[in-house]
N, C-alpha and C positions, 0 to 999 in steps of 0.2 A: 600563488601570490597572496591570496586572501589570508592564508595561514600566517605569513610574515606580517601583514598589516595588523592583525589582531594580537600578535605576540608582543609582549612588552619586555622580553628578555634582552639583555645587552648583547650587541654584536661583538664588542671589544671590551676587554677588561684588563686590569693591570696584571703583570706577570710577577706576582708576589708569592707564589707557591713555595713554602718552606723558608720564608724570610721573616725577619722582624722589620717592621716599617713604622717610622714615627710620623703620625698624621698631625702632630702638634702644629698649630698655626695654619692649618688648611681651612679654607672657607667651605661651609656646609649649609645645606638646607635641611633642617631637622624638624619633622612634623610628628606630633604625638598621635598615637593610634590607640584604639580600644582593644583590649585582649581579655580573654576569660580563661583563667588557668593556663597562661602562656600561649593560648591559641588566638591568633588575630581574628577579629570580628570584621567582616566586610573588607578584607584585605585588598581585593581588586579595586574597590571604590576608593580606598585611601591612596593606592598607587596612582590611579588616574587623577585624583584631586591634587596630589603633590606634583605630578608632571605638569598639570595645567597651571598650577601656581608658579612653578619655576619658569614656565614659558611666559606667563603674564608679567612676571617681574623682569623679563629680558635677561635672565641669567643663563650662563653656559655651563653645562656639566662637563667634567673632565672625561668621564666615560658614560655617555648617554645610556640611560636605562639601568645602570648599576645602582642598586638600592641596598643599603645595609640595613637589615631588619633586626631590631632588638626587641625582645619580648620579656615581660615580667608577669607576675601573677595577674594583676589587673591593670595593665597598661603597657605601653611600649613606645617605640619610635621608628620612623623611617628616615634614613639619612642618605642624602645624595651629595657626592663630592663635587664641588664647583670650582670653576676658574675664580681667581681672586676678583672680588666685586664689593661694591658698597651698595647696601640696600636698606630701605627703611623698614623692611619686614622683620618682625620679631622672630621669625623662623630661620633667618639667615644670620649666622655668626661664625666665628673662628674657633676651632677646637683649642682647648688649653694645651700648653706645652709643658712637659712631654705628654704625648698621647700615643704610646707605643703599643702596637698590636703585633701578635704573632699570627701568621697566616698559613693556611694550608688549603689545598683544593681537594674536596671530597668527591670521589666518583661514586655516586649513588644518590638515592632519594632521601627525603627527610626522615623516613622510617629507619634508615641505617646510619644516620649521622651521629646519633648519641654515643655510640661506642667509640667512634673516632674522636669525638670531642672530649670524652672522658680520658682517653689515652693521651691526647694532646695536653690536657690539663695536668696530668701526672708528670709529663715531661717538663712542663713549666715549673712545677713545684720542685722537681729534682734539680732544676737549675737555679733554685733560690729566688724564684719570681712568684709574686702573689697574683693569681689570676683575678681579673675583674670582669667587666661586662663581656658578653658574647654577642657577636653580630654575625648574621648569616646573609649572604648575597646569593640568591638563586640565579644561576647563569642559564638555566634551561627550564622550560615548562613542558607540559605534555604535548603541546603543539609543535615544538621545535627540537625535542630531545633526539629524535632519530636523525635529523639533519645535522645536529651538532655533536653527534657521537655519544649519546647517552646522557643520563641525568648528572648534573654537576652543581655543586654548591661550594662557594668560596666562604670559608670559615675564618673569622677574625676574632681573636681573643685578646682584649686589652689586658696588659699586665703592668705592674709596678715592681721595682726592685725592692727587696726586703733584706736588710742586713741580717736580721734574726734568722730568716729562713736560709740564707746563704751560709751563715755560721753553722746552723744545724746540718746542712748538707756537707759542709767541709768537715765537720766533726765526725759524721758517719763515715766519710771517705777515709779519714785518717785512723779509723778504728776506735775512736772515742765514742762513748755513748752520747746520744743526742739528748740534751737536757734543756731545761728552761733557763 
């Protein structure tokens, strides 16, 4: 029991594996975090701080504990998907529409996710889509991975349609050279 009390991993998460999902118009709590060369600094502290902030605001998460983590070179964000709500907090807002993400479930740890992310990105480009931000949602931690059947990460890549890329892909499929 003590293991489950300390674990912040979500018990339930959306069944989006292999799907494109439009999150446009969804209410979120998005908190900036510090990173150093894409590595979150004090990640557990930020997770706890965000969970506390969501609770203090009286907001309800769609999937409690599901946190979408985005990292950049020197900064990033933690995003929690909320039930529709009005809040005076600057951290609560609605995602712009469209906000389409392509999702897959990675069975493995953070050390093995890069190859899967790269292959997924290539598939998006081959479909004429321009990959944008990458979000990772850790579904298991070292405390619960045995109980939940191994290490799992939900990977979400936001994308936008690109007529130019689609034309290039169509040109290559038709045997024509891809040009500018």
